[in-house]
Structure formats: structure tokens, C-alpha cells
NULUM-481575 format. One record per atom (N, C-alpha, C): residue number from 1; residue in three letters; y, x, z. Coordinates in Angstrom, 2 decimals, padded with zeros to 5 digits. Layout:
BEGIN
+-----+------+---------+---------+---------+
: seq : type :   north :    east :      up :
+-----+------+---------+---------+---------+
: NUM :  ALA :       Y :       X :       Z :
...
+-----+------+---------+---------+---------+
//
This chain:
BEGIN
+-----+------+---------+---------+---------+
: seq : type :   north :    east :      up :
+-----+------+---------+---------+---------+
:   1 :  MET :  094.79 :  076.92 :  028.08 :
:   1 :  MET :  094.90 :  077.01 :  029.53 :
:   1 :  MET :  096.38 :  076.88 :  029.90 :
:   2 :  SER :  096.68 :  076.00 :  030.82 :
:   2 :  SER :  098.08 :  075.76 :  031.23 :
:   2 :  SER :  098.60 :  076.94 :  032.04 :
:   3 :  GLY :  099.93 :  076.97 :  032.25 :
:   3 :  GLY :  100.54 :  078.01 :  033.06 :
:   3 :  GLY :  099.99 :  078.05 :  034.46 :
:   4 :  GLU :  099.79 :  076.87 :  035.05 :
:   4 :  GLU :  099.24 :  076.81 :  036.41 :
:   4 :  GLU :  097.82 :  077.36 :  036.44 :
:   5 :  SER :  097.02 :  077.01 :  035.44 :
:   5 :  SER :  095.64 :  077.50 :  035.38 :
:   5 :  SER :  095.61 :  079.01 :  035.22 :
:   6 :  LYS :  096.51 :  079.56 :  034.41 :
:   6 :  LYS :  096.56 :  081.00 :  034.22 :
:   6 :  LYS :  096.95 :  081.70 :  035.52 :
:   7 :  ASP :  097.93 :  081.16 :  036.22 :
:   7 :  ASP :  098.35 :  081.75 :  037.49 :
:   7 :  ASP :  097.22 :  081.69 :  038.52 :
:   8 :  ARG :  096.52 :  080.57 :  038.57 :
:   8 :  ARG :  095.37 :  080.45 :  039.46 :
:   8 :  ARG :  094.29 :  081.47 :  039.10 :
:   9 :  ALA :  094.04 :  081.62 :  037.80 :
:   9 :  ALA :  093.01 :  082.55 :  037.34 :
:   9 :  ALA :  093.37 :  083.99 :  037.71 :
:  10 :  LEU :  094.63 :  084.35 :  037.59 :
:  10 :  LEU :  095.07 :  085.70 :  037.95 :
:  10 :  LEU :  094.87 :  085.98 :  039.44 :
:  11 :  VAL :  095.23 :  085.01 :  040.27 :
:  11 :  VAL :  095.07 :  085.17 :  041.71 :
:  11 :  VAL :  093.58 :  085.28 :  042.07 :
:  12 :  ALA :  092.77 :  084.41 :  041.50 :
:  12 :  ALA :  091.33 :  084.43 :  041.79 :
:  12 :  ALA :  090.70 :  085.76 :  041.35 :
:  13 :  LEU :  091.04 :  086.22 :  040.16 :
:  13 :  LEU :  090.49 :  087.47 :  039.66 :
:  13 :  LEU :  090.93 :  088.66 :  040.52 :
:  14 :  ALA :  092.22 :  088.72 :  040.82 :
:  14 :  ALA :  092.74 :  089.82 :  041.65 :
:  14 :  ALA :  092.07 :  089.83 :  043.02 :
:  15 :  CYS :  091.86 :  088.66 :  043.57 :
:  15 :  CYS :  091.21 :  088.55 :  044.89 :
:  15 :  CYS :  089.78 :  089.08 :  044.83 :
:  16 :  ARG :  089.04 :  088.69 :  043.81 :
:  16 :  ARG :  087.65 :  089.15 :  043.68 :
:  16 :  ARG :  087.58 :  090.65 :  043.47 :
:  17 :  VAL :  088.47 :  091.19 :  042.65 :
:  17 :  VAL :  088.49 :  092.63 :  042.38 :
:  17 :  VAL :  088.81 :  093.42 :  043.65 :
:  18 :  MET :  089.84 :  092.98 :  044.38 :
:  18 :  MET :  090.24 :  093.68 :  045.60 :
:  18 :  MET :  089.12 :  093.63 :  046.65 :
:  19 :  ALA :  088.45 :  092.49 :  046.76 :
:  19 :  ALA :  087.36 :  092.36 :  047.72 :
:  19 :  ALA :  086.17 :  093.24 :  047.31 :
:  20 :  ALA :  085.84 :  093.24 :  046.02 :
:  20 :  ALA :  084.72 :  094.05 :  045.54 :
:  20 :  ALA :  085.00 :  095.54 :  045.74 :
:  21 :  ALA :  086.27 :  095.93 :  045.65 :
:  21 :  ALA :  086.65 :  097.33 :  045.84 :
:  21 :  ALA :  086.74 :  097.70 :  047.32 :
:  22 :  GLY :  086.58 :  096.70 :  048.20 :
:  22 :  GLY :  086.63 :  096.95 :  049.64 :
:  22 :  GLY :  088.04 :  097.16 :  050.15 :
:  23 :  LEU :  089.04 :  096.66 :  049.41 :
:  23 :  LEU :  090.43 :  096.88 :  049.80 :
:  23 :  LEU :  090.97 :  095.86 :  050.80 :
:  24 :  PHE :  090.26 :  094.76 :  050.98 :
:  24 :  PHE :  090.60 :  093.83 :  052.06 :
:  24 :  PHE :  089.41 :  092.97 :  052.43 :
:  25 :  ASP :  089.52 :  092.28 :  053.55 :
:  25 :  ASP :  088.43 :  091.45 :  054.05 :
:  25 :  ASP :  088.88 :  089.99 :  054.06 :
:  26 :  MET :  088.25 :  089.17 :  054.89 :
:  26 :  MET :  088.59 :  087.74 :  054.95 :
:  26 :  MET :  090.02 :  087.46 :  055.41 :
:  27 :  HIS :  090.68 :  088.45 :  055.94 :
:  27 :  HIS :  092.05 :  088.22 :  056.40 :
:  27 :  HIS :  093.09 :  088.59 :  055.34 :
:  28 :  GLY :  092.66 :  089.18 :  054.26 :
:  28 :  GLY :  093.59 :  089.56 :  053.20 :
:  28 :  GLY :  093.91 :  088.38 :  052.30 :
:  29 :  HIS :  095.01 :  088.48 :  051.60 :
:  29 :  HIS :  095.33 :  087.43 :  050.63 :
:  29 :  HIS :  096.05 :  088.04 :  049.43 :
:  30 :  ILE :  095.93 :  087.36 :  048.32 :
:  30 :  ILE :  096.63 :  087.70 :  047.10 :
:  30 :  ILE :  097.54 :  086.53 :  046.80 :
:  31 :  SER :  098.77 :  086.83 :  046.41 :
:  31 :  SER :  099.67 :  085.75 :  046.05 :
:  31 :  SER :  100.43 :  086.11 :  044.78 :
:  32 :  LEU :  100.83 :  085.10 :  044.07 :
:  32 :  LEU :  101.62 :  085.24 :  042.86 :
:  32 :  LEU :  102.79 :  084.28 :  043.00 :
:  33 :  ARG :  103.98 :  084.79 :  042.83 :
:  33 :  ARG :  105.17 :  083.95 :  042.95 :
:  33 :  ARG :  105.68 :  083.62 :  041.56 :
:  34 :  ASP :  105.94 :  082.34 :  041.33 :
:  34 :  ASP :  106.46 :  081.88 :  040.05 :
:  34 :  ASP :  107.60 :  080.91 :  040.35 :
:  35 :  GLY :  108.81 :  081.44 :  040.33 :
:  35 :  GLY :  109.96 :  080.62 :  040.68 :
:  35 :  GLY :  109.88 :  080.20 :  042.13 :
:  36 :  ASP :  109.89 :  078.89 :  042.39 :
:  36 :  ASP :  109.84 :  078.41 :  043.77 :
:  36 :  ASP :  108.42 :  078.05 :  044.21 :
:  37 :  LEU :  107.42 :  078.45 :  043.41 :
:  37 :  LEU :  106.03 :  078.18 :  043.77 :
:  37 :  LEU :  105.30 :  079.48 :  044.10 :
:  38 :  ALA :  104.32 :  079.37 :  044.97 :
:  38 :  ALA :  103.45 :  080.50 :  045.28 :
:  38 :  ALA :  102.01 :  080.05 :  045.08 :
:  39 :  TYR :  101.23 :  080.89 :  044.43 :
:  39 :  TYR :  099.81 :  080.68 :  044.24 :
:  39 :  TYR :  099.12 :  081.65 :  045.19 :
:  40 :  ILE :  098.31 :  081.15 :  046.11 :
:  40 :  ILE :  097.72 :  081.97 :  047.16 :
:  40 :  ILE :  096.26 :  081.59 :  047.33 :
:  41 :  ASN :  095.40 :  082.64 :  047.44 :
:  41 :  ASN :  094.00 :  082.30 :  047.66 :
:  41 :  ASN :  093.86 :  081.49 :  048.94 :
:  42 :  GLY :  092.98 :  080.50 :  048.91 :
:  42 :  GLY :  092.78 :  079.62 :  050.05 :
:  42 :  GLY :  092.33 :  080.40 :  051.28 :
:  43 :  ARG :  092.75 :  079.97 :  052.43 :
:  43 :  ARG :  092.49 :  080.73 :  053.65 :
:  43 :  ARG :  091.04 :  080.71 :  054.10 :
:  44 :  ARG :  090.27 :  079.74 :  053.71 :
:  44 :  ARG :  088.88 :  079.66 :  054.17 :
:  44 :  ARG :  087.87 :  080.00 :  053.08 :
:  45 :  THR :  088.32 :  080.55 :  051.98 :
:  45 :  THR :  087.41 :  080.86 :  050.88 :
:  45 :  THR :  086.92 :  082.30 :  050.96 :
:  46 :  SER :  085.73 :  082.53 :  050.44 :
:  46 :  SER :  085.20 :  083.88 :  050.35 :
:  46 :  SER :  086.04 :  084.67 :  049.36 :
:  47 :  ARG :  086.49 :  085.83 :  049.76 :
:  47 :  ARG :  087.36 :  086.64 :  048.89 :
:  47 :  ARG :  086.59 :  087.20 :  047.70 :
:  48 :  ILE :  085.31 :  087.39 :  047.85 :
:  48 :  ILE :  084.49 :  087.98 :  046.79 :
:  48 :  ILE :  084.10 :  086.96 :  045.72 :
:  49 :  SER :  084.20 :  085.66 :  046.05 :
:  49 :  SER :  083.77 :  084.65 :  045.08 :
:  49 :  SER :  084.79 :  083.52 :  044.89 :
:  50 :  VAL :  086.05 :  083.79 :  045.18 :
:  50 :  VAL :  087.08 :  082.76 :  045.05 :
:  50 :  VAL :  087.18 :  082.25 :  043.61 :
:  51 :  THR :  087.37 :  080.95 :  043.47 :
:  51 :  THR :  087.50 :  080.32 :  042.15 :
:  51 :  THR :  088.91 :  079.77 :  041.97 :
:  52 :  LEU :  089.21 :  079.35 :  040.76 :
:  52 :  LEU :  090.52 :  078.76 :  040.48 :
:  52 :  LEU :  090.79 :  077.57 :  041.39 :
:  53 :  ALA :  089.76 :  076.78 :  041.65 :
:  53 :  ALA :  089.92 :  075.57 :  042.47 :
:  53 :  ALA :  090.24 :  075.90 :  043.93 :
:  54 :  GLN :  090.04 :  077.15 :  044.33 :
:  54 :  GLN :  090.28 :  077.53 :  045.72 :
:  54 :  GLN :  091.62 :  078.25 :  045.90 :
:  55 :  VAL :  092.44 :  078.23 :  044.87 :
:  55 :  VAL :  093.77 :  078.83 :  044.96 :
:  55 :  VAL :  094.78 :  077.73 :  045.27 :
:  56 :  ALA :  095.50 :  077.91 :  046.35 :
:  56 :  ALA :  096.49 :  076.91 :  046.77 :
:  56 :  ALA :  097.81 :  077.14 :  046.04 :
:  57 :  VAL :  098.50 :  076.05 :  045.74 :
:  57 :  VAL :  099.84 :  076.12 :  045.15 :
:  57 :  VAL :  100.78 :  075.45 :  046.13 :
:  58 :  VAL :  101.77 :  076.20 :  046.61 :
:  58 :  VAL :  102.70 :  075.68 :  047.60 :
:  58 :  VAL :  104.14 :  076.00 :  047.22 :
:  59 :  LYS :  105.06 :  075.19 :  047.72 :
:  59 :  LYS :  106.48 :  075.47 :  047.55 :
:  59 :  LYS :  106.88 :  076.54 :  048.57 :
:  60 :  ILE :  107.55 :  077.57 :  048.11 :
:  60 :  ILE :  107.94 :  078.65 :  049.00 :
:  60 :  ILE :  108.95 :  078.18 :  050.03 :
:  61 :  ALA :  109.85 :  077.31 :  049.64 :
:  61 :  ALA :  110.93 :  076.88 :  050.53 :
:  61 :  ALA :  110.43 :  076.21 :  051.81 :
:  62 :  ASP :  109.40 :  075.37 :  051.67 :
:  62 :  ASP :  108.98 :  074.61 :  052.86 :
:  62 :  ASP :  107.46 :  074.61 :  053.11 :
:  63 :  GLY :  106.70 :  075.27 :  052.24 :
:  63 :  GLY :  105.25 :  075.32 :  052.43 :
:  63 :  GLY :  104.52 :  074.06 :  052.02 :
:  64 :  ALA :  105.24 :  073.13 :  051.39 :
:  64 :  ALA :  104.60 :  071.87 :  050.96 :
:  64 :  ALA :  103.55 :  072.16 :  049.90 :
:  65 :  VAL :  102.40 :  071.51 :  050.03 :
:  65 :  VAL :  101.32 :  071.67 :  049.07 :
:  65 :  VAL :  101.69 :  070.95 :  047.78 :
:  66 :  VAL :  101.64 :  071.67 :  046.67 :
:  66 :  VAL :  101.98 :  071.10 :  045.37 :
:  66 :  VAL :  100.72 :  070.57 :  044.69 :
:  67 :  SER :  099.62 :  071.25 :  044.90 :
:  67 :  SER :  098.36 :  070.87 :  044.28 :
:  67 :  SER :  097.34 :  070.56 :  045.36 :
:  68 :  GLU :  096.50 :  069.62 :  045.09 :
:  68 :  GLU :  095.47 :  069.22 :  046.06 :
:  68 :  GLU :  094.34 :  070.24 :  046.12 :
:  69 :  LEU :  094.25 :  071.13 :  045.17 :
:  69 :  LEU :  093.20 :  072.14 :  045.16 :
:  69 :  LEU :  093.54 :  073.25 :  046.14 :
:  70 :  GLY :  092.54 :  073.87 :  046.71 :
:  70 :  GLY :  092.75 :  074.98 :  047.62 :
:  70 :  GLY :  093.35 :  074.53 :  048.93 :
:  71 :  GLN :  093.29 :  075.38 :  049.94 :
:  71 :  GLN :  093.92 :  075.11 :  051.23 :
:  71 :  GLN :  095.05 :  076.10 :  051.40 :
:  72 :  PRO :  096.22 :  075.63 :  051.76 :
:  72 :  PRO :  097.35 :  076.55 :  051.88 :
:  72 :  PRO :  097.11 :  077.64 :  052.92 :
:  73 :  THR :  097.81 :  078.71 :  052.70 :
:  73 :  THR :  097.75 :  079.83 :  053.63 :
:  73 :  THR :  098.63 :  079.52 :  054.85 :
:  74 :  PRO :  098.46 :  080.23 :  055.94 :
:  74 :  PRO :  099.27 :  079.96 :  057.12 :
:  74 :  PRO :  100.78 :  080.09 :  056.85 :
:  75 :  GLN :  101.56 :  079.35 :  057.59 :
:  75 :  GLN :  103.01 :  079.32 :  057.42 :
:  75 :  GLN :  103.63 :  080.70 :  057.55 :
:  76 :  SER :  103.08 :  081.56 :  058.38 :
:  76 :  SER :  103.67 :  082.89 :  058.58 :
:  76 :  SER :  103.74 :  083.68 :  057.29 :
:  77 :  VAL :  102.74 :  083.53 :  056.41 :
:  77 :  VAL :  102.77 :  084.23 :  055.13 :
:  77 :  VAL :  103.88 :  083.69 :  054.26 :
:  78 :  LEU :  104.05 :  082.37 :  054.25 :
:  78 :  LEU :  105.12 :  081.77 :  053.46 :
:  78 :  LEU :  106.49 :  082.21 :  053.98 :
:  79 :  ASP :  106.63 :  082.32 :  055.29 :
:  79 :  ASP :  107.89 :  082.78 :  055.87 :
:  79 :  ASP :  108.23 :  084.18 :  055.38 :
:  80 :  ARG :  107.23 :  085.05 :  055.33 :
:  80 :  ARG :  107.46 :  086.42 :  054.85 :
:  80 :  ARG :  107.84 :  086.42 :  053.38 :
:  81 :  MET :  107.21 :  085.55 :  052.58 :
:  81 :  MET :  107.53 :  085.48 :  051.16 :
:  81 :  MET :  108.97 :  085.02 :  050.96 :
:  82 :  LYS :  109.42 :  084.06 :  051.76 :
:  82 :  LYS :  110.80 :  083.59 :  051.65 :
:  82 :  LYS :  111.77 :  084.72 :  051.94 :
:  83 :  LYS :  111.49 :  085.52 :  052.97 :
:  83 :  LYS :  112.37 :  086.63 :  053.33 :
:  83 :  LYS :  112.43 :  087.65 :  052.20 :
:  84 :  LEU :  111.32 :  087.92 :  051.55 :
:  84 :  LEU :  111.30 :  088.87 :  050.44 :
:  84 :  LEU :  112.14 :  088.37 :  049.27 :
:  85 :  GLY :  112.19 :  087.05 :  049.10 :
:  85 :  GLY :  112.95 :  086.47 :  047.99 :
:  85 :  GLY :  114.45 :  086.39 :  048.24 :
:  86 :  GLU :  114.88 :  086.63 :  049.46 :
:  86 :  GLU :  116.31 :  086.51 :  049.79 :
:  86 :  GLU :  117.09 :  087.71 :  049.31 :
+-----+------+---------+---------+---------+
//
């Protein structure tokens, strides 16, 4: 399993666990930051059944989609991640 696949798997698993535990709803998100990339559960996916293919990979600097899989999260989340990295 490649590094990207492992990161996607971690995000998908964490999302399913948090949803099953009732810790967030459809508005919650899980993200993993790896250098200048962010792995974020897709905004329109079910949190309880998210798959690796539904995890978006975006550049933190500008929100550009790196992978065609998943749908990126709203820009406001990326803006907050950039501020945390400063």
C-alpha cells in the first residue's frame, strides 16, 4: 500500500469510527496533514461509510485538488489549516 493509500485509509477509518461513536455528524471532517498536502474526507460522503476513494487530497497552500478521487472540502477549512501551519 502506497503512502497516499495509507493516509487515505487512516482518514477513512478515523471518520467511520468518529461517526459510529456519535462524535460528529455530516458537518464534521477528519483531516491528515502530510507536508503541503491534506487528506480530508469528501464533503458529500456519508461519514459512517466513507471509503478511501472518497478522501480528497488537496494542496494546503491553494486548495488545488491533487487527486481526482473524493471531493475537496470547502475552502474555509483549508484556510484554517494554513493558519495552523504558520
